[in-house]
C-alpha positions, 0 to 999 in steps of 0.5 A: 831601862828596857828598850829596843835594840837598834836592829829592832827599831830599824825593822819596825820603822821599815815599810812592809813587804808588799808580798805579805799583804793579802786581800779579802773581800777587797780589804788588805790584811795580814795573816795571823801566822805571818804576824806571829812570824814577825813577832818571833823574828823581831822580838825573839822566841821568848820575847813576846807573849799573848795573854787572854784577858777575857773570853765571851761566848757572844752567840750560838745557834743550831740550824736544821737542814734536810740532807740525803745520805749515799743511799738517798735516804733523807735525814736532818743535819744540824749545823752550828754557828758560834761567835766568840769575843776575846780581849787579850794583851800582847806583851813585849820583852827585851833580851833580859826578859824585862817588859818593854810594852803591853797592848790590849785589844779585842776581836770577835771570831765566828764559825758558821754552819759547822756540822760539828759543835766542837769544831764550831766552838774551836774555830770561832775561839781561835779566830777571835784570838788570832784577830785580837793578836793582830789588832794588838800588834798593829800598835807596833807600826808598819811591819804589823799592818798599820799602813794598811789602814791607810786605804791598803797602802804598803808605804810606811806611815810611821817612818820615825820616832823621837823617843829615845832617839830613833830618827830625824823629825820630818815635816808633815809635807814629807810624810806619807799622804793619807789616802782617801778610802775607796767607795764600794756601794753595797747591793742594797744601795746599788739596787736603789740606784737602779730605781733612781735611774729608772724613775720616769717622773717626779712622783716615782722619784719621790717614792724611790727617795722614800725607800732610800730614807727608810733604808738609811734609817733601818741601817740597810745603807750607810751615810756614804751610800745615802749621800751617793744616792742623794747626789744622783737624785739631785741630778735627775730631779730637774730632768723629770716631768711631773707625775702624770697621775696628779692633775693639779701640781699643787696636790704634790705634797712637799714631803713627797719631793726628793728635796724635802726627803733630802732634809729628812735624811740629813737630819736623821744622819745628824742624830746618829 
């Protein structure tokens, strides 16, 4: 029966070297070349293979953009944007060439505003293939970035396996803690928060909250951002004076108040 060697198991159950972890837009990840390097180191030059199962051209477009040459003459440049999706299979073998395991996964890759149509297709396809390999390899555990899904942590999350006999069982209390994901509101949510904080009366607050609900329904903000805004609006609501443009308080309809719109937001979120 094909199996891993003791050295392979030891390597796979070790925590990742923090020096391998890269940051991109606040997210921890591994470079594709580094994943290939460790596949070679742990499984050998001929001990792994990646098969492309399916390739799909998801999107292609051309944008015209006026430019000037070195002599100042204007011309029209054509910029190409391409998106591919690749589904692949990572195959692992033992020293005799017998298959140990196989993992399938897929990913999309893009190339944006490239002056060469050939380069755009080449870049997008290679990116999708590299991302698909990385996603397949994550099934091998911490050396291939599994722990990074725990809010970017380098501490090992696998540590042991009982099959065939690769470690001692440990209680969950001794296991790596699951880190809470960091919250980073986007530009749209931050703009709405500024409006929530700037509302001078209940009428203005109601109008801002209507914008929050519309943004949530349109997908411009996610549920975490909506809840963040809802919490702040709830804090401010008791502080705000009535709308000075409304002479009779009974004229303020319930659907214009943050409380009523909060219920609408919750109901909308439950449907998604």
